[in-house]
C-alpha positions as CSV (number, residue, x, y, z in Angstrom):
1,M,-16.7,13.4,-16.6
2,A,-13.3,15.1,-16.5
3,E,-10.5,13.4,-18.3
4,I,-6.9,14.2,-19.1
5,I,-4.8,12.0,-21.5
6,Q,-1.0,12.3,-21.5
7,K,2.0,10.2,-22.4
8,D,2.5,9.6,-18.7
9,G,-1.0,8.2,-18.3
10,T,-4.7,8.9,-18.3
11,W,-6.7,10.3,-15.4
12,S,-10.5,10.4,-15.4
13,F,-13.0,11.5,-12.7
14,D,-16.6,10.5,-12.7
15,G,-17.7,12.2,-9.5
16,D,-17.1,9.1,-7.3
17,A,-13.5,8.1,-8.0
18,V,-10.3,9.2,-9.9
19,R,-9.3,6.4,-12.2
20,I,-5.6,6.3,-13.0
21,V,-4.3,4.3,-16.0
22,P,-0.5,4.3,-16.6
23,G,0.7,5.3,-20.0
24,S,2.4,2.9,-22.4
25,D,5.3,5.3,-23.2
26,K,8.7,3.7,-22.5
27,G,9.4,6.5,-20.1
28,V,6.6,5.4,-17.7
29,S,8.2,3.9,-14.6
30,L,8.3,0.2,-13.9
31,L,6.4,0.6,-10.7
32,R,3.5,2.3,-12.3
33,R,3.3,-0.2,-15.1
34,T,3.4,-3.1,-12.7
35,L,0.8,-1.6,-10.4
36,G,-1.5,-1.0,-13.3
37,E,-4.9,0.8,-13.1
38,V,-5.8,2.3,-9.8
39,A,-9.2,3.6,-8.7
40,V,-9.0,6.2,-6.0
41,P,-12.4,6.7,-4.3
42,L,-13.4,10.4,-3.6
43,V,-13.5,9.7,0.1
44,A,-9.8,8.8,0.0
45,L,-8.7,12.2,-1.3
46,A,-7.5,15.1,0.8
47,G,-6.9,17.3,-2.2
48,V,-5.6,17.8,-5.7
49,A,-3.3,20.4,-7.3
50,Y,-1.8,21.4,-10.6
51,E,1.8,22.7,-10.5
52,P,2.7,24.5,-13.8
53,G,6.2,24.4,-15.1
54,R,8.3,25.8,-18.0
55,K,8.2,22.7,-20.1
56,T,5.8,20.4,-18.2
57,G,3.6,20.6,-15.2
58,R,2.5,18.2,-12.5
59,L,-1.0,17.1,-11.6
60,R,-1.0,15.7,-8.1
61,L,-3.4,13.9,-5.9
62,K,-3.1,14.2,-2.1
63,L,-4.5,11.2,-0.3
64,R,-5.7,11.1,3.3
65,D,-3.2,9.8,5.7
66,G,-3.6,6.0,6.0
67,A,-5.8,5.6,2.9
68,D,-3.3,3.8,0.7
69,P,-0.9,1.1,1.9
70,L,1.7,2.1,-0.8
71,L,1.9,5.6,0.6
72,Q,1.9,4.3,4.1
73,V,4.9,2.1,3.7
74,T,6.9,4.5,1.4
75,G,6.3,7.5,3.7
76,G,6.8,10.2,1.0
77,K,10.1,8.6,-0.3
78,L,8.8,7.7,-3.7
79,D,10.2,10.0,-6.4
80,D,7.8,11.6,-8.9
81,A,8.6,9.1,-11.6
82,S,7.3,6.2,-9.4
83,D,4.5,8.0,-7.6
84,P,1.2,6.8,-9.2
85,Y,-0.5,9.9,-7.9
86,T,1.6,12.3,-9.9
87,L,0.9,12.9,-13.6
88,T,3.3,14.8,-15.9
89,V,1.3,17.2,-18.0
90,E,2.4,18.9,-21.2
91,T,2.2,22.7,-21.1
92,K,-0.5,22.7,-23.9
93,A,-2.7,20.6,-21.6
94,A,-2.5,23.0,-18.7
95,A,-6.1,24.2,-19.1
96,I,-7.4,20.6,-19.0
97,A,-5.4,19.9,-15.9
98,E,-6.8,23.0,-14.2
99,Y,-10.4,22.0,-15.2
100,F,-9.7,18.5,-13.8
101,V,-8.6,20.1,-10.5
102,D,-11.7,22.2,-10.3
103,E,-14.0,19.2,-10.9
104,V,-12.4,17.1,-8.1
105,R,-12.2,20.0,-5.7
106,N,-15.9,20.8,-6.3
107,A,-16.9,17.2,-5.6
108,L,-14.8,17.2,-2.4
109,L,-16.6,20.3,-1.2
110,L,-20.1,19.1,-2.2
111,D,-19.6,15.7,-0.5
112,S,-17.9,17.4,2.5
113,V,-15.1,14.9,2.4
114,P,-12.9,15.3,5.5
115,T,-9.1,15.7,5.0
116,G,-8.0,14.0,8.2
117,P,-6.5,10.5,8.6
118,V,-8.6,7.3,8.2
119,D,-8.5,4.2,10.3
120,S,-8.7,1.6,7.5
121,Y,-7.2,1.3,4.1
122,L,-9.5,2.7,1.3
123,L,-7.4,1.3,-1.5
124,P,-6.7,-2.5,-1.6
125,G,-3.0,-2.4,-2.5
126,P,-1.3,-4.5,-5.2
127,S,-2.8,-7.8,-6.2
128,L,-1.4,-11.2,-5.1
129,P,0.5,-13.4,-5.3
130,M,3.6,-11.3,-5.9
131,T,7.2,-12.1,-6.4
132,V,9.9,-9.4,-6.9
133,G,13.6,-9.9,-7.5
134,A,15.9,-7.0,-6.7
135,G,19.1,-6.2,-4.7
136,D,20.5,-9.3,-3.0
137,G,17.3,-11.3,-3.0
138,T,13.9,-12.3,-4.2
139,A,10.8,-11.6,-2.0
140,S,7.5,-13.4,-2.4
141,F,4.1,-12.9,-0.7
142,D,0.9,-15.0,-1.1
143,G,-1.3,-13.2,1.4
144,R,-0.2,-15.3,4.4
145,T,3.6,-15.8,4.2
146,V,6.6,-13.7,3.1
147,R,9.5,-15.7,1.7
148,L,13.0,-14.3,1.1
149,E,15.5,-16.2,-1.1
150,W,19.0,-15.1,-1.8
151,T,21.1,-14.5,-4.9
152,W,24.7,-15.6,-5.6
153,H,26.2,-12.3,-4.3
154,T,24.3,-12.2,-1.0
155,D,26.4,-12.1,2.2
156,E,27.2,-15.5,3.6
157,V,25.5,-14.6,6.9
158,K,22.2,-14.6,5.1
159,T,22.8,-17.5,2.6
160,G,24.1,-19.7,5.5
161,S,20.7,-19.7,7.1
162,G,18.9,-20.5,3.9
163,P,15.7,-18.9,2.6
164,A,13.6,-17.0,5.3
165,T,9.9,-17.6,5.8
166,I,7.9,-15.1,7.8
167,A,4.2,-15.6,8.7
168,L,2.0,-12.5,8.3
169,E,0.8,-12.8,11.9
170,D,4.4,-12.7,13.1
171,L,5.1,-9.3,11.6
172,H,5.3,-6.1,13.6
173,A,6.3,-3.7,10.8
174,V,7.5,-3.5,7.2
175,E,10.2,-0.9,6.3
176,W,11.0,0.2,2.8
177,L,13.9,2.7,2.1
178,P,15.1,3.5,-1.4
179,A,18.8,3.8,-2.2
180,R,20.2,7.3,-2.2
181,G,23.5,8.1,-3.9
182,L,26.1,5.7,-2.4
183,V,23.8,4.6,0.4
184,D,21.9,1.4,-0.1
185,G,18.2,1.0,0.7
186,H,16.3,-1.9,2.0
187,L,13.1,-3.8,2.4
188,R,13.0,-5.1,6.0
189,F,10.4,-7.3,7.8
190,V,10.4,-6.5,11.5
191,S,9.1,-9.2,13.8
192,S,9.4,-7.2,17.1
193,P,9.8,-3.6,18.1
194,N,12.9,-4.7,20.1
195,A,14.4,-6.8,17.3
196,P,18.1,-5.9,16.9
197,R,18.9,-3.9,13.8
198,V,21.8,-5.0,11.7
199,P,22.8,-3.7,8.2
200,A,20.3,-5.0,5.6
201,G,23.2,-6.8,3.8
202,R,23.5,-9.1,6.8
203,D,19.9,-9.2,8.0
204,P,18.2,-12.5,7.1
205,H,14.8,-10.7,7.2
206,A,15.8,-7.9,4.9
207,V,16.6,-7.4,1.2
208,E,19.4,-4.9,0.5
209,L,18.5,-2.5,-2.4
210,N,21.3,-1.0,-4.5
211,G,19.4,1.6,-6.5
212,F,18.8,-0.4,-9.7
213,K,15.7,-0.4,-12.0
214,K,13.6,-3.1,-10.1
215,D,14.2,-1.7,-6.7
216,P,10.9,0.3,-6.6
217,L,8.9,-2.9,-7.1
218,M,10.0,-3.9,-3.6
219,A,7.8,-1.0,-2.5
220,L,4.8,-2.6,-4.2
221,L,5.5,-5.9,-2.4
222,A,5.8,-4.0,0.9
223,A,2.5,-2.4,0.3
224,A,0.8,-5.7,-0.4
225,V,2.0,-7.0,3.0
226,V,1.1,-3.8,4.8
227,A,-2.4,-3.8,3.3
228,R,-3.0,-7.1,5.2
229,M,-1.6,-6.0,8.5
230,P,-3.5,-4.1,11.2
231,H,-4.0,-0.5,10.2
232,P,-1.8,1.9,12.2
233,H,-4.7,4.2,12.9
234,A,-7.2,1.5,13.8
235,P,-9.0,2.0,17.1
236,E,-8.3,-1.5,18.1
237,L,-5.0,-3.0,16.9
238,A,-5.1,-6.8,16.6
239,A,-3.0,-9.3,14.6
240,A,-4.8,-11.5,12.1
241,P,-6.8,-13.9,14.2
242,E,-6.2,-17.6,14.6
243,P,-9.1,-19.8,13.3
244,K,-9.9,-20.8,16.9
245,A,-10.3,-17.1,18.0
246,L,-12.1,-15.5,15.1
247,G,-15.0,-14.2,17.1
248,P,-15.3,-10.9,18.9
249,A,-12.0,-9.3,19.7
250,P,-10.9,-9.4,23.3
251,G,-12.4,-6.5,25.2
252,A,-15.4,-6.2,22.8
253,A,-18.1,-6.2,25.4
254,A,-21.6,-7.4,24.5
255,D,-23.0,-4.0,25.4
256,D,-20.6,-2.2,23.0
257,P,-22.2,-2.4,19.6
258,D,-19.8,0.0,18.0
259,A,-16.8,-2.3,18.9
260,L,-18.7,-5.3,17.6
261,L,-19.5,-3.5,14.3
262,R,-15.9,-2.6,13.9
263,R,-15.0,-6.2,14.5
264,L,-17.4,-7.2,11.7
265,R,-15.8,-4.7,9.4
266,E,-12.3,-6.0,10.2
267,L,-13.4,-9.6,9.6
268,G,-14.9,-8.6,6.3
269,E,-11.6,-7.0,5.2
270,L,-9.6,-10.0,6.2
271,H,-12.0,-12.3,4.2
272,T,-11.8,-10.0,1.2
273,A,-8.0,-10.0,1.4
274,G,-7.9,-13.8,1.5
275,V,-6.6,-14.1,5.0
276,L,-9.8,-15.8,6.2
277,T,-11.4,-18.7,4.3
278,D,-15.2,-18.7,3.7
279,E,-15.7,-21.1,6.5
280,E,-13.6,-19.2,9.0
281,F,-15.3,-15.9,8.1
282,S,-18.8,-17.4,8.4
283,L,-18.0,-18.8,11.9
284,A,-16.4,-15.6,13.1
285,K,-19.3,-13.5,11.8
286,Q,-21.9,-15.6,13.6
287,A,-19.9,-15.4,16.8
288,V,-19.9,-11.6,16.6
289,L,-23.6,-11.4,15.6
290,K,-24.6,-13.4,18.7
291,R,-23.0,-10.6,20.8
292,L,-25.0,-7.8,19.2
């Protein structure tokens, strides 16, 4: 097993997964400490690299496109301090970092892990329920519903309509954008591709982010929601099914076993995520199995 222990955290690799444990040093970002331990399966990796520096280096994991809901929703906009797949390495530990890179790369080659995109999330995303207060509001998500509540300094356009409640099945997209300089960021829940876009400070479905300490935690909440939405690369995009329509997806013909097997996998993911109850999952699974 390869392992590297730094103030920033501990990374270990056992041949099957890279296990990331954030450090306890006060300099470790709030996002990393809140996310906690992460296990990245080998199949989710596209590569690994060590970048040496004058005082410290960087050990980086590159994940396959679509493997992680956090990376999916942040789109490369997380800084190094908040990125859980970047480890600050002291110069004296450079040789250990290089050995770690060699071990992971050899495993990727031996297992012939492809580097291309995936059509389902290979990491589960942050655990639920989750509540985060930042910017001009507090966002909560329990696996089924997003709820936005406002602070005393929120624009009256938003406070006038009261707290916002958005069902998971009504979501088209989730947008997270960090604050940059004097430009505010936001966490926005989009219900339609044609929904009018207004500034986050006046949008009742958005939290305006001002660049303060807890802002990155909104990225975690965004990832928790995205992890339970249809995957952007999935061969068949479908919203979370209603209990009365949990069987084979529309268009899944009885003579197409691949489509039906994909449907079984989707139902299993929804059940694991808590979107489907045990009873709903059992009924839906039986309906699909009858078509095989």
